[in-house]
mmCIF file as gemmi writes it, N, C-alpha and C atoms, coordinates in Angstrom:
data_model
loop_
_atom_site.group_PDB
_atom_site.id
_atom_site.type_symbol
_atom_site.label_atom_id
_atom_site.label_alt_id
_atom_site.label_comp_id
_atom_site.label_asym_id
_atom_site.label_entity_id
_atom_site.label_seq_id
_atom_site.pdbx_PDB_ins_code
_atom_site.Cartn_x
_atom_site.Cartn_y
_atom_site.Cartn_z
_atom_site.occupancy
_atom_site.B_iso_or_equiv
_atom_site.pdbx_formal_charge
_atom_site.auth_seq_id
_atom_site.auth_asym_id
_atom_site.pdbx_PDB_model_num
ATOM 1 N N . UNK Axp A 1 ? -1.12 16.296 13.51 1 0 ? 1 A 1
ATOM 2 C CA . UNK Axp A 1 ? -0.374 15.486 12.581 1 0 ? 1 A 1
ATOM 3 C C . UNK Axp A 1 ? 0.596 14.57 13.311 1 0 ? 1 A 1
ATOM 4 N N . UNK Axp A 2 ? 1.283 15.092 14.318 1 0 ? 2 A 1
ATOM 5 C CA . UNK Axp A 2 ? 2.29 14.283 14.994 1 0 ? 2 A 1
ATOM 6 C C . UNK Axp A 2 ? 1.705 12.999 15.564 1 0 ? 2 A 1
ATOM 7 N N . UNK Axp A 3 ? 0.54 13.075 16.16 1 0 ? 3 A 1
ATOM 8 C CA . UNK Axp A 3 ? -0.036 11.9 16.816 1 0 ? 3 A 1
ATOM 9 C C . UNK Axp A 3 ? -0.34 10.782 15.837 1 0 ? 3 A 1
ATOM 10 N N . UNK Axp A 4 ? -0.626 11.123 14.598 1 0 ? 4 A 1
ATOM 11 C CA . UNK Axp A 4 ? -1.038 10.113 13.632 1 0 ? 4 A 1
ATOM 12 C C . UNK Axp A 4 ? -0.028 9.829 12.532 1 0 ? 4 A 1
ATOM 13 N N . UNK Axp A 5 ? 0.832 10.79 12.208 1 0 ? 5 A 1
ATOM 14 C CA . UNK Axp A 5 ? 1.616 10.65 10.975 1 0 ? 5 A 1
ATOM 15 C C . UNK Axp A 5 ? 3.129 10.696 11.137 1 0 ? 5 A 1
ATOM 16 N N . UNK Axp A 6 ? 3.636 11.291 12.158 1 0 ? 6 A 1
ATOM 17 C CA . UNK Axp A 6 ? 5.093 11.44 12.209 1 0 ? 6 A 1
ATOM 18 C C . UNK Axp A 6 ? 5.693 10.784 13.451 1 0 ? 6 A 1
ATOM 19 N N . UNK Axp A 7 ? 5.144 9.642 13.841 1 0 ? 7 A 1
ATOM 20 C CA . UNK Axp A 7 ? 5.743 8.953 14.978 1 0 ? 7 A 1
ATOM 21 C C . UNK Axp A 7 ? 7.006 8.211 14.536 1 0 ? 7 A 1
ATOM 22 N N . UNK Axp A 8 ? 7.673 7.577 15.461 1 0 ? 8 A 1
ATOM 23 C CA . UNK Axp A 8 ? 8.991 6.988 15.19 1 0 ? 8 A 1
ATOM 24 C C . UNK Axp A 8 ? 8.968 5.866 14.162 1 0 ? 8 A 1
ATOM 25 N N . UNK Axp A 9 ? 7.83 5.232 13.92 1 0 ? 9 A 1
ATOM 26 C CA . UNK Axp A 9 ? 7.812 4.106 12.992 1 0 ? 9 A 1
ATOM 27 C C . UNK Axp A 9 ? 7.259 4.455 11.611 1 0 ? 9 A 1
ATOM 28 N N . UNK Axp A 10 ? 6.849 5.692 11.403 1 0 ? 10 A 1
ATOM 29 C CA . UNK Axp A 10 ? 6.262 6.033 10.1 1 0 ? 10 A 1
ATOM 30 C C . UNK Axp A 10 ? 6.999 7.181 9.445 1 0 ? 10 A 1
ATOM 31 N N . UNK Axp A 11 ? 6.357 8.309 9.296 1 0 ? 11 A 1
ATOM 32 C CA . UNK Axp A 11 ? 6.918 9.414 8.528 1 0 ? 11 A 1
ATOM 33 C C . UNK Axp A 11 ? 7.973 10.216 9.287 1 0 ? 11 A 1
ATOM 34 N N . UNK Axp A 12 ? 8.475 9.667 10.35 1 0 ? 12 A 1
ATOM 35 C CA . UNK Axp A 12 ? 9.582 10.285 11.068 1 0 ? 12 A 1
ATOM 36 C C . UNK Axp A 12 ? 10.845 9.449 10.888 1 0 ? 12 A 1
ATOM 37 N N . UNK Axp A 13 ? 10.891 8.68 9.817 1 0 ? 13 A 1
ATOM 38 C CA . UNK Axp A 13 ? 12.076 7.892 9.587 1 0 ? 13 A 1
ATOM 39 C C . UNK Axp A 13 ? 11.904 6.795 8.557 1 0 ? 13 A 1
ATOM 40 N N . UNK Axp A 14 ? 10.931 5.916 8.737 1 0 ? 14 A 1
ATOM 41 C CA . UNK Axp A 14 ? 10.79 4.733 7.882 1 0 ? 14 A 1
ATOM 42 C C . UNK Axp A 14 ? 10.098 5.013 6.558 1 0 ? 14 A 1
ATOM 43 N N . UNK Axp A 15 ? 8.985 5.698 6.578 1 0 ? 15 A 1
ATOM 44 C CA . UNK Axp A 15 ? 8.175 5.903 5.371 1 0 ? 15 A 1
ATOM 45 C C . UNK Axp A 15 ? 8.48 7.252 4.724 1 0 ? 15 A 1
ATOM 46 N N . UNK Axp A 16 ? 8.187 7.34 3.435 1 0 ? 16 A 1
ATOM 47 C CA . UNK Axp A 16 ? 8.39 8.582 2.694 1 0 ? 16 A 1
ATOM 48 C C . UNK Axp A 16 ? 7.043 9.172 2.342 1 0 ? 16 A 1
ATOM 49 N N . UNK Axp A 17 ? 6.861 10.463 2.352 1 0 ? 17 A 1
ATOM 50 C CA . UNK Axp A 17 ? 7.874 11.435 2.717 1 0 ? 17 A 1
ATOM 51 C C . UNK Axp A 17 ? 8.024 11.546 4.226 1 0 ? 17 A 1
ATOM 52 N N . UNK Axp A 18 ? 9.154 12.066 4.677 1 0 ? 18 A 1
ATOM 53 C CA . UNK Axp A 18 ? 9.349 12.349 6.091 1 0 ? 18 A 1
ATOM 54 C C . UNK Axp A 18 ? 8.556 13.607 6.408 1 0 ? 18 A 1
ATOM 55 N N . UNK Axp A 19 ? 7.71 13.532 7.418 1 0 ? 19 A 1
ATOM 56 C CA . UNK Axp A 19 ? 6.817 14.643 7.751 1 0 ? 19 A 1
ATOM 57 C C . UNK Axp A 19 ? 7.164 15.222 9.12 1 0 ? 19 A 1
ATOM 58 N N . UNK Axp A 20 ? 8.317 15.809 9.225 1 0 ? 20 A 1
ATOM 59 C CA . UNK Axp A 20 ? 8.714 16.442 10.467 1 0 ? 20 A 1
ATOM 60 C C . UNK Axp A 20 ? 8.072 17.817 10.551 1 0 ? 20 A 1
ATOM 61 N N . UNK Axp A 21 ? 7.57 18.158 11.727 1 0 ? 21 A 1
ATOM 62 C CA . UNK Axp A 21 ? 6.925 19.455 11.922 1 0 ? 21 A 1
ATOM 63 C C . UNK Axp A 21 ? 8.015 20.508 12.127 1 0 ? 21 A 1
ATOM 64 N N . UNK Axp A 22 ? 8.623 20.892 11.012 1 0 ? 22 A 1
ATOM 65 C CA . UNK Axp A 22 ? 9.682 21.891 11.053 1 0 ? 22 A 1
ATOM 66 C C . UNK Axp A 22 ? 9.551 22.799 9.835 1 0 ? 22 A 1
ATOM 67 N N . UNK Axp A 23 ? 10.576 23.589 9.564 1 0 ? 23 A 1
ATOM 68 C CA . UNK Axp A 23 ? 10.509 24.557 8.471 1 0 ? 23 A 1
ATOM 69 C C . UNK Axp A 23 ? 10.451 23.913 7.087 1 0 ? 23 A 1
ATOM 70 N N . UNK Axp A 24 ? 10.686 22.607 6.989 1 0 ? 24 A 1
ATOM 71 C CA . UNK Axp A 24 ? 10.655 21.929 5.686 1 0 ? 24 A 1
ATOM 72 C C . UNK Axp A 24 ? 9.311 21.261 5.386 1 0 ? 24 A 1
ATOM 73 N N . UNK Axp A 25 ? 8.418 21.209 6.357 1 0 ? 25 A 1
ATOM 74 C CA . UNK Axp A 25 ? 7.17 20.458 6.189 1 0 ? 25 A 1
ATOM 75 C C . UNK Axp A 25 ? 6.338 20.951 5.008 1 0 ? 25 A 1
ATOM 76 N N . UNK Axp A 26 ? 6.115 22.246 4.904 1 0 ? 26 A 1
ATOM 77 C CA . UNK Axp A 26 ? 5.269 22.767 3.82 1 0 ? 26 A 1
ATOM 78 C C . UNK Axp A 26 ? 5.867 22.445 2.452 1 0 ? 26 A 1
ATOM 79 N N . UNK Axp A 27 ? 7.161 22.634 2.315 1 0 ? 27 A 1
ATOM 80 C CA . UNK Axp A 27 ? 7.815 22.338 1.04 1 0 ? 27 A 1
ATOM 81 C C . UNK Axp A 27 ? 7.713 20.85 0.721 1 0 ? 27 A 1
ATOM 82 N N . UNK Axp A 28 ? 7.856 20.011 1.719 1 0 ? 28 A 1
ATOM 83 C CA . UNK Axp A 28 ? 7.728 18.569 1.5 1 0 ? 28 A 1
ATOM 84 C C . UNK Axp A 28 ? 6.32 18.223 1.029 1 0 ? 28 A 1
ATOM 85 N N . UNK Axp A 29 ? 5.323 18.757 1.7 1 0 ? 29 A 1
ATOM 86 C CA . UNK Axp A 29 ? 3.935 18.456 1.344 1 0 ? 29 A 1
ATOM 87 C C . UNK Axp A 29 ? 3.589 18.897 -0.071 1 0 ? 29 A 1
ATOM 88 N N . UNK Axp A 30 ? 4.113 20.017 -0.487 1 0 ? 30 A 1
ATOM 89 C CA . UNK Axp A 30 ? 3.719 20.565 -1.786 1 0 ? 30 A 1
ATOM 90 C C . UNK Axp A 30 ? 4.665 20.19 -2.925 1 0 ? 30 A 1
ATOM 91 N N . UNK Axp A 31 ? 5.784 19.532 -2.641 1 0 ? 31 A 1
ATOM 92 C CA . UNK Axp A 31 ? 6.705 19.188 -3.724 1 0 ? 31 A 1
ATOM 93 C C . UNK Axp A 31 ? 6.94 17.685 -3.887 1 0 ? 31 A 1
ATOM 94 N N . UNK Axp A 32 ? 6.677 16.897 -2.844 1 0 ? 32 A 1
ATOM 95 C CA . UNK Axp A 32 ? 6.92 15.461 -2.934 1 0 ? 32 A 1
ATOM 96 C C . UNK Axp A 32 ? 5.843 14.792 -3.798 1 0 ? 32 A 1
ATOM 97 N N . UNK Axp A 33 ? 6.255 13.922 -4.694 1 0 ? 33 A 1
ATOM 98 C CA . UNK Axp A 33 ? 5.328 13.174 -5.552 1 0 ? 33 A 1
ATOM 99 C C . UNK Axp A 33 ? 5.122 11.787 -4.957 1 0 ? 33 A 1
ATOM 100 N N . UNK Axp A 34 ? 3.883 11.409 -4.786 1 0 ? 34 A 1
ATOM 101 C CA . UNK Axp A 34 ? 3.547 10.097 -4.25 1 0 ? 34 A 1
ATOM 102 C C . UNK Axp A 34 ? 3.473 9.089 -5.394 1 0 ? 34 A 1
ATOM 103 N N . UNK Axp A 35 ? 4.504 8.302 -5.537 1 0 ? 35 A 1
ATOM 104 C CA . UNK Axp A 35 ? 4.504 7.267 -6.573 1 0 ? 35 A 1
ATOM 105 C C . UNK Axp A 35 ? 3.445 6.214 -6.278 1 0 ? 35 A 1
ATOM 106 N N . UNK Axp A 36 ? 3.296 5.845 -5.016 1 0 ? 36 A 1
ATOM 107 C CA . UNK Axp A 36 ? 2.343 4.802 -4.637 1 0 ? 36 A 1
ATOM 108 C C . UNK Axp A 36 ? 0.895 5.208 -4.88 1 0 ? 36 A 1
ATOM 109 N N . UNK Axp A 37 ? 0.652 6.499 -4.932 1 0 ? 37 A 1
ATOM 110 C CA . UNK Axp A 37 ? -0.716 6.993 -5.087 1 0 ? 37 A 1
ATOM 111 C C . UNK Axp A 37 ? -0.914 7.634 -6.461 1 0 ? 37 A 1
ATOM 112 N N . UNK Axp A 38 ? -0.327 7.034 -7.482 1 0 ? 38 A 1
ATOM 113 C CA . UNK Axp A 38 ? -0.575 7.47 -8.848 1 0 ? 38 A 1
ATOM 114 C C . UNK Axp A 38 ? 0.285 8.612 -9.353 1 0 ? 38 A 1
ATOM 115 N N . UNK Axp A 39 ? 1.462 8.803 -8.762 1 0 ? 39 A 1
ATOM 116 C CA . UNK Axp A 39 ? 2.381 9.863 -9.198 1 0 ? 39 A 1
ATOM 117 C C . UNK Axp A 39 ? 1.752 11.249 -9.154 1 0 ? 39 A 1
ATOM 118 N N . UNK Axp A 40 ? 1.08 11.535 -8.044 1 0 ? 40 A 1
ATOM 119 C CA . UNK Axp A 40 ? 0.517 12.871 -7.839 1 0 ? 40 A 1
ATOM 120 C C . UNK Axp A 40 ? 1.188 13.493 -6.62 1 0 ? 40 A 1
ATOM 121 N N . UNK Axp A 41 ? 1.182 14.827 -6.539 1 0 ? 41 A 1
ATOM 122 C CA . UNK Axp A 41 ? 1.78 15.479 -5.379 1 0 ? 41 A 1
ATOM 123 C C . UNK Axp A 41 ? 1.056 15.092 -4.085 1 0 ? 41 A 1
ATOM 124 N N . UNK Axp A 42 ? 1.787 15.133 -2.991 1 0 ? 42 A 1
ATOM 125 C CA . UNK Axp A 42 ? 1.16 14.891 -1.691 1 0 ? 42 A 1
ATOM 126 C C . UNK Axp A 42 ? 0.056 15.916 -1.49 1 0 ? 42 A 1
ATOM 127 N N . UNK Axp A 43 ? 0.345 17.178 -1.771 1 0 ? 43 A 1
ATOM 128 C CA . UNK Axp A 43 ? -0.658 18.24 -1.694 1 0 ? 43 A 1
ATOM 129 C C . UNK Axp A 43 ? -0.59 19.072 -2.972 1 0 ? 43 A 1
ATOM 130 N N . UNK Axp A 44 ? -1.723 19.182 -3.649 1 0 ? 44 A 1
ATOM 131 C CA . UNK Axp A 44 ? -1.875 20.086 -4.782 1 0 ? 44 A 1
ATOM 132 C C . UNK Axp A 44 ? -2.78 21.209 -4.308 1 0 ? 44 A 1
ATOM 133 N N . UNK Axp A 45 ? -2.216 22.372 -3.954 1 0 ? 45 A 1
ATOM 134 C CA . UNK Axp A 45 ? -3.046 23.453 -3.424 1 0 ? 45 A 1
ATOM 135 C C . UNK Axp A 45 ? -4.255 23.739 -4.315 1 0 ? 45 A 1
ATOM 136 N N . UNK Axp A 46 ? -5.431 23.771 -3.681 1 0 ? 46 A 1
ATOM 137 C CA . UNK Axp A 46 ? -6.674 24.054 -4.389 1 0 ? 46 A 1
ATOM 138 C C . UNK Axp A 46 ? -7.341 22.845 -5.01 1 0 ? 46 A 1
ATOM 139 N N . UNK Axp A 47 ? -6.687 21.673 -4.977 1 0 ? 47 A 1
ATOM 140 C CA . UNK Axp A 47 ? -7.228 20.502 -5.674 1 0 ? 47 A 1
ATOM 141 C C . UNK Axp A 47 ? -7.122 19.233 -4.829 1 0 ? 47 A 1
ATOM 142 N N . UNK Axp A 48 ? -8.067 19.019 -3.915 1 0 ? 48 A 1
ATOM 143 C CA . UNK Axp A 48 ? -8.023 17.816 -3.081 1 0 ? 48 A 1
ATOM 144 C C . UNK Axp A 48 ? -8.035 16.522 -3.884 1 0 ? 48 A 1
ATOM 145 N N . UNK Axp A 49 ? -8.689 16.512 -5.04 1 0 ? 49 A 1
ATOM 146 C CA . UNK Axp A 49 ? -8.767 15.294 -5.855 1 0 ? 49 A 1
ATOM 147 C C . UNK Axp A 49 ? -7.413 14.905 -6.439 1 0 ? 49 A 1
ATOM 148 N N . UNK Axp A 50 ? -6.488 15.853 -6.539 1 0 ? 50 A 1
ATOM 149 C CA . UNK Axp A 50 ? -5.134 15.579 -7.038 1 0 ? 50 A 1
ATOM 150 C C . UNK Axp A 50 ? -4.105 15.706 -5.918 1 0 ? 50 A 1
ATOM 151 N N . UNK Axp A 51 ? -4.539 15.437 -4.7 1 0 ? 51 A 1
ATOM 152 C CA . UNK Axp A 51 ? -3.662 15.495 -3.535 1 0 ? 51 A 1
ATOM 153 C C . UNK Axp A 51 ? -3.632 14.12 -2.877 1 0 ? 51 A 1
ATOM 154 N N . UNK Axp A 52 ? -2.466 13.486 -2.928 1 0 ? 52 A 1
ATOM 155 C CA . UNK Axp A 52 ? -2.334 12.142 -2.355 1 0 ? 52 A 1
ATOM 156 C C . UNK Axp A 52 ? -2.701 12.124 -0.879 1 0 ? 52 A 1
ATOM 157 N N . UNK Axp A 53 ? -2.373 13.167 -0.151 1 0 ? 53 A 1
ATOM 158 C CA . UNK Axp A 53 ? -2.69 13.218 1.272 1 0 ? 53 A 1
ATOM 159 C C . UNK Axp A 53 ? -4.185 13.062 1.51 1 0 ? 53 A 1
ATOM 160 N N . UNK Axp A 54 ? -4.984 13.808 0.779 1 0 ? 54 A 1
ATOM 161 C CA . UNK Axp A 54 ? -6.441 13.735 0.945 1 0 ? 54 A 1
ATOM 162 C C . UNK Axp A 54 ? -6.949 12.354 0.554 1 0 ? 54 A 1
ATOM 163 N N . UNK Axp A 55 ? -6.476 11.861 -0.578 1 0 ? 55 A 1
ATOM 164 C CA . UNK Axp A 55 ? -6.934 10.546 -1.049 1 0 ? 55 A 1
ATOM 165 C C . UNK Axp A 55 ? -6.619 9.442 -0.042 1 0 ? 55 A 1
ATOM 166 N N . UNK Axp A 56 ? -5.395 9.439 0.469 1 0 ? 56 A 1
ATOM 167 C CA . UNK Axp A 56 ? -4.931 8.305 1.258 1 0 ? 56 A 1
ATOM 168 C C . UNK Axp A 56 ? -5.457 8.305 2.69 1 0 ? 56 A 1
ATOM 169 N N . UNK Axp A 57 ? -5.934 9.438 3.18 1 0 ? 57 A 1
ATOM 170 C CA . UNK Axp A 57 ? -6.546 9.43 4.512 1 0 ? 57 A 1
ATOM 171 C C . UNK Axp A 57 ? -8.028 9.066 4.437 1 0 ? 57 A 1
ATOM 172 N N . UNK Axp A 58 ? -8.56 8.998 3.197 1 0 ? 58 A 1
ATOM 173 C CA . UNK Axp A 58 ? -9.95 8.617 3.005 1 0 ? 58 A 1
ATOM 174 C C . UNK Axp A 58 ? -10.117 7.152 2.62 1 0 ? 58 A 1
ATOM 175 N N . UNK Axp A 59 ? -9.141 6.613 1.885 1 0 ? 59 A 1
ATOM 176 C CA . UNK Axp A 59 ? -9.245 5.241 1.367 1 0 ? 59 A 1
ATOM 177 C C . UNK Axp A 59 ? -7.878 4.802 0.848 1 0 ? 59 A 1
ATOM 178 N N . UNK Axp A 60 ? -7.704 3.521 0.579 1 0 ? 60 A 1
ATOM 179 C CA . UNK Axp A 60 ? -6.441 3.103 -0.046 1 0 ? 60 A 1
ATOM 180 C C . UNK Axp A 60 ? -6.257 3.839 -1.37 1 0 ? 60 A 1
ATOM 181 N N . UNK Axp A 61 ? -5.001 4.084 -1.711 1 0 ? 61 A 1
ATOM 182 C CA . UNK Axp A 61 ? -4.712 4.846 -2.922 1 0 ? 61 A 1
ATOM 183 C C . UNK Axp A 61 ? -3.601 4.15 -3.682 1 0 ? 61 A 1
ATOM 184 N N . UNK Axp A 62 ? -3.903 3.651 -4.866 1 0 ? 62 A 1
ATOM 185 C CA . UNK Axp A 62 ? -2.902 2.955 -5.653 1 0 ? 62 A 1
ATOM 186 C C . UNK Axp A 62 ? -2.325 1.781 -4.888 1 0 ? 62 A 1
ATOM 187 N N . UNK Axp A 63 ? -1.007 1.757 -4.753 1 0 ? 63 A 1
ATOM 188 C CA . UNK Axp A 63 ? -0.332 0.672 -4.043 1 0 ? 63 A 1
ATOM 189 C C . UNK Axp A 63 ? -0.271 0.884 -2.534 1 0 ? 63 A 1
ATOM 190 N N . UNK Axp A 64 ? -0.774 1.996 -2.06 1 0 ? 64 A 1
ATOM 191 C CA . UNK Axp A 64 ? -0.686 2.317 -0.633 1 0 ? 64 A 1
ATOM 192 C C . UNK Axp A 64 ? -2.029 2.102 0.05 1 0 ? 64 A 1
ATOM 193 N N . UNK Axp A 65 ? -1.99 1.513 1.224 1 0 ? 65 A 1
ATOM 194 C CA . UNK Axp A 65 ? -3.203 1.342 2.012 1 0 ? 65 A 1
ATOM 195 C C . UNK Axp A 65 ? -3.631 2.65 2.645 1 0 ? 65 A 1
ATOM 196 N N . UNK Axp A 66 ? -4.822 2.651 3.163 1 0 ? 66 A 1
ATOM 197 C CA . UNK Axp A 66 ? -5.331 3.849 3.828 1 0 ? 66 A 1
ATOM 198 C C . UNK Axp A 66 ? -4.425 4.201 4.997 1 0 ? 66 A 1
ATOM 199 N N . UNK Axp A 67 ? -4.236 5.479 5.206 1 0 ? 67 A 1
ATOM 200 C CA . UNK Axp A 67 ? -3.41 5.966 6.294 1 0 ? 67 A 1
ATOM 201 C C . UNK Axp A 67 ? -4.291 6.596 7.369 1 0 ? 67 A 1
ATOM 202 N N . UNK Axp A 68 ? -3.823 6.599 8.619 1 0 ? 68 A 1
ATOM 203 C CA . UNK Axp A 68 ? -2.543 6.069 9.051 1 0 ? 68 A 1
ATOM 204 C C . UNK Axp A 68 ? -2.486 4.558 8.878 1 0 ? 68 A 1
ATOM 205 N N . UNK Axp A 69 ? -1.274 4.072 8.649 1 0 ? 69 A 1
ATOM 206 C CA . UNK Axp A 69 ? -1.047 2.665 8.344 1 0 ? 69 A 1
ATOM 207 C C . UNK Axp A 69 ? -1.77 1.764 9.343 1 0 ? 69 A 1
ATOM 208 N N . UNK Axp A 70 ? -2.502 0.822 8.784 1 0 ? 70 A 1
ATOM 209 C CA . UNK Axp A 70 ? -3.191 -0.16 9.609 1 0 ? 70 A 1
ATOM 210 C C . UNK Axp A 70 ? -4.47 0.321 10.254 1 0 ? 70 A 1
ATOM 211 N N . UNK Axp A 71 ? -4.941 1.507 9.879 1 0 ? 71 A 1
ATOM 212 C CA . UNK Axp A 71 ? -6.165 1.989 10.53 1 0 ? 71 A 1
ATOM 213 C C . UNK Axp A 71 ? -7.351 1.101 10.147 1 0 ? 71 A 1
ATOM 214 N N . UNK Axp A 72 ? -8.289 1.002 11.055 1 0 ? 72 A 1
ATOM 215 C CA . UNK Axp A 72 ? -9.476 0.184 10.857 1 0 ? 72 A 1
ATOM 216 C C . UNK Axp A 72 ? -10.66 1.115 10.629 1 0 ? 72 A 1
ATOM 217 N N . UNK Axp A 73 ? -11.246 1.128 9.4 1 0 ? 73 A 1
ATOM 218 C CA . UNK Axp A 73 ? -12.354 2.026 9.106 1 0 ? 73 A 1
ATOM 219 C C . UNK Axp A 73 ? -13.728 1.516 9.561 1 0 ? 73 A 1
ATOM 220 N N . UNK Axp A 74 ? -13.765 0.382 10.272 1 0 ? 74 A 1
ATOM 221 C CA . UNK Axp A 74 ? -15.044 -0.154 10.729 1 0 ? 74 A 1
ATOM 222 C C . UNK Axp A 74 ? -15.707 0.827 11.694 1 0 ? 74 A 1
ATOM 223 N N . UNK Axp A 75 ? -17.013 1.044 11.54 1 0 ? 75 A 1
ATOM 224 C CA . UNK Axp A 75 ? -17.701 1.971 12.441 1 0 ? 75 A 1
ATOM 225 C C . UNK Axp A 75 ? -17.704 1.446 13.875 1 0 ? 75 A 1
ATOM 226 N N . UNK Axp A 76 ? -17.827 2.375 14.797 1 0 ? 76 A 1
ATOM 227 C CA . UNK Axp A 76 ? -17.898 2 16.201 1 0 ? 76 A 1
ATOM 228 C C . UNK Axp A 76 ? -16.551 2.113 16.894 1 0 ? 76 A 1
ATOM 229 N N . UNK Axp A 77 ? -16.415 1.452 18.033 1 0 ? 77 A 1
ATOM 230 C CA . UNK Axp A 77 ? -15.19 1.593 18.831 1 0 ? 77 A 1
ATOM 231 C C . UNK Axp A 77 ? -13.948 1.022 18.162 1 0 ? 77 A 1
ATOM 232 N N . UNK Axp A 78 ? -14.127 0.192 17.132 1 0 ? 78 A 1
ATOM 233 C CA . UNK Axp A 78 ? -12.985 -0.381 16.422 1 0 ? 78 A 1
ATOM 234 C C . UNK Axp A 78 ? -12.353 0.607 15.435 1 0 ? 78 A 1
ATOM 235 N N . UNK Axp A 79 ? -13.021 1.74 15.171 1 0 ? 79 A 1
ATOM 236 C CA . UNK Axp A 79 ? -12.544 2.726 14.203 1 0 ? 79 A 1
ATOM 237 C C . UNK Axp A 79 ? -11.235 3.339 14.695 1 0 ? 79 A 1
ATOM 238 N N . UNK Axp A 80 ? -10.172 3.215 13.87 1 0 ? 80 A 1
ATOM 239 C CA . UNK Axp A 80 ? -8.867 3.759 14.272 1 0 ? 80 A 1
ATOM 240 C C . UNK Axp A 80 ? -8.263 4.672 13.212 1 0 ? 80 A 1
ATOM 241 N N . UNK Axp A 81 ? -9.031 5.027 12.19 1 0 ? 81 A 1
ATOM 242 C CA . UNK Axp A 81 ? -8.536 5.953 11.175 1 0 ? 81 A 1
ATOM 243 C C . UNK Axp A 81 ? -8.664 7.381 11.72 1 0 ? 81 A 1
ATOM 244 N N . UNK Axp A 82 ? -8.216 8.353 10.927 1 0 ? 82 A 1
ATOM 245 C CA . UNK Axp A 82 ? -8.358 9.732 11.371 1 0 ? 82 A 1
ATOM 246 C C . UNK Axp A 82 ? -9.832 10.064 11.569 1 0 ? 82 A 1
ATOM 247 N N . UNK Axp A 83 ? -10.139 10.844 12.592 1 0 ? 83 A 1
ATOM 248 C CA . UNK Axp A 83 ? -11.525 11.273 12.772 1 0 ? 83 A 1
ATOM 249 C C . UNK Axp A 83 ? -11.998 12.071 11.553 1 0 ? 83 A 1
ATOM 250 N N . UNK Axp A 84 ? -13.271 11.946 11.229 1 0 ? 84 A 1
ATOM 251 C CA . UNK Axp A 84 ? -13.821 12.609 10.046 1 0 ? 84 A 1
ATOM 252 C C . UNK Axp A 84 ? -13.578 14.112 10.077 1 0 ? 84 A 1
ATOM 253 N N . UNK Axp A 85 ? -13.639 14.723 11.25 1 0 ? 85 A 1
ATOM 254 C CA . UNK Axp A 85 ? -13.42 16.171 11.308 1 0 ? 85 A 1
ATOM 255 C C . UNK Axp A 85 ? -11.976 16.541 10.939 1 0 ? 85 A 1
ATOM 256 N N . UNK Axp A 86 ? -11.004 15.675 11.204 1 0 ? 86 A 1
ATOM 257 C CA . UNK Axp A 86 ? -9.624 15.902 10.763 1 0 ? 86 A 1
ATOM 258 C C . UNK Axp A 86 ? -9.55 15.805 9.24 1 0 ? 86 A 1
ATOM 259 N N . UNK Axp A 87 ? -10.184 14.773 8.695 1 0 ? 87 A 1
ATOM 260 C CA . UNK Axp A 87 ? -10.185 14.586 7.244 1 0 ? 87 A 1
ATOM 261 C C . UNK Axp A 87 ? -10.829 15.791 6.562 1 0 ? 87 A 1
ATOM 262 N N . UNK Axp A 88 ? -11.979 16.227 7.087 1 0 ? 88 A 1
ATOM 263 C CA . UNK Axp A 88 ? -12.669 17.384 6.521 1 0 ? 88 A 1
ATOM 264 C C . UNK Axp A 88 ? -11.803 18.636 6.592 1 0 ? 88 A 1
ATOM 265 N N . UNK Axp A 89 ? -11.106 18.837 7.701 1 0 ? 89 A 1
ATOM 266 C CA . UNK Axp A 89 ? -10.267 20.022 7.867 1 0 ? 89 A 1
ATOM 267 C C . UNK Axp A 89 ? -9.086 20.005 6.888 1 0 ? 89 A 1
ATOM 268 N N . UNK Axp A 90 ? -8.462 18.854 6.714 1 0 ? 90 A 1
ATOM 269 C CA . UNK Axp A 90 ? -7.343 18.741 5.778 1 0 ? 90 A 1
ATOM 270 C C . UNK Axp A 90 ? -7.824 18.975 4.353 1 0 ? 90 A 1
ATOM 271 N N . UNK Axp A 91 ? -8.945 18.37 4.003 1 0 ? 91 A 1
ATOM 272 C CA . UNK Axp A 91 ? -9.496 18.562 2.655 1 0 ? 91 A 1
ATOM 273 C C . UNK Axp A 91 ? -9.845 20.035 2.412 1 0 ? 91 A 1
ATOM 274 N N . UNK Axp A 92 ? -10.418 20.705 3.407 1 0 ? 92 A 1
ATOM 275 C CA . UNK Axp A 92 ? -10.769 22.117 3.264 1 0 ? 92 A 1
ATOM 276 C C . UNK Axp A 92 ? -9.515 22.983 3.145 1 0 ? 92 A 1
ATOM 277 N N . UNK Axp A 93 ? -8.472 22.646 3.92 1 0 ? 93 A 1
ATOM 278 C CA . UNK Axp A 93 ? -7.201 23.389 3.849 1 0 ? 93 A 1
ATOM 279 C C . UNK Axp A 93 ? -6.627 23.292 2.437 1 0 ? 93 A 1
ATOM 280 N N . UNK Axp A 94 ? -6.637 22.1 1.857 1 0 ? 94 A 1
ATOM 281 C CA . UNK Axp A 94 ? -6.144 21.927 0.486 1 0 ? 94 A 1
ATOM 282 C C . UNK Axp A 94 ? -7.012 22.7 -0.486 1 0 ? 94 A 1
ATOM 283 N N . UNK Axp A 95 ? -8.332 22.579 -0.348 1 0 ? 95 A 1
ATOM 284 C CA . UNK Axp A 95 ? -9.263 23.286 -1.227 1 0 ? 95 A 1
ATOM 285 C C . UNK Axp A 95 ? -9.066 24.807 -1.151 1 0 ? 95 A 1
ATOM 286 N N . UNK Axp A 96 ? -8.756 25.297 0.044 1 0 ? 96 A 1
ATOM 287 C CA . UNK Axp A 96 ? -8.524 26.732 0.235 1 0 ? 96 A 1
ATOM 288 C C . UNK Axp A 96 ? -7.143 27.189 -0.255 1 0 ? 96 A 1
ATOM 289 N N . UNK Axp A 97 ? -6.382 26.292 -0.842 1 0 ? 97 A 1
ATOM 290 C CA . UNK Axp A 97 ? -5.096 26.672 -1.397 1 0 ? 97 A 1
ATOM 291 C C . UNK Axp A 97 ? -3.895 26.222 -0.591 1 0 ? 97 A 1
ATOM 292 N N . UNK Axp A 98 ? -4.15 25.434 0.46 1 0 ? 98 A 1
ATOM 293 C CA . UNK Axp A 98 ? -3.05 24.9 1.294 1 0 ? 98 A 1
ATOM 294 C C . UNK Axp A 98 ? -2.105 26.01 1.718 1 0 ? 98 A 1
ATOM 295 N N . UNK Axp A 99 ? -2.677 27.061 2.247 1 0 ? 99 A 1
ATOM 296 C CA . UNK Axp A 99 ? -1.863 28.215 2.635 1 0 ? 99 A 1
ATOM 297 C C . UNK Axp A 99 ? -0.866 27.856 3.715 1 0 ? 99 A 1
ATOM 298 N N . UNK Axp A 100 ? 0.302 28.408 3.584 1 0 ? 100 A 1
ATOM 299 C CA . UNK Axp A 100 ? 1.427 28.149 4.491 1 0 ? 100 A 1
ATOM 300 C C . UNK Axp A 100 ? 1.228 28.832 5.804 1 0 ? 100 A 1
């Protein structure tokens, strides 16, 4: 997560929610509502379709572009979005109940 989501220019200060890898991360993920992505929780345990995190790493969501910000989904060496195996793992974690 740190390499893609919580660097100094994104969720470590500028963008909301702040995603610091500390004791508050789980509570932030499961309680913050993403207004830009249709007023749904960032993570809805057991429901990837109602989890802004899953939606936004796959495609633009509502008023928010695909994350990480500015990623290029073009196939080949230009691809700069999260690797598919990361997306699959996050989606499976949410589907499994987003256990802490």
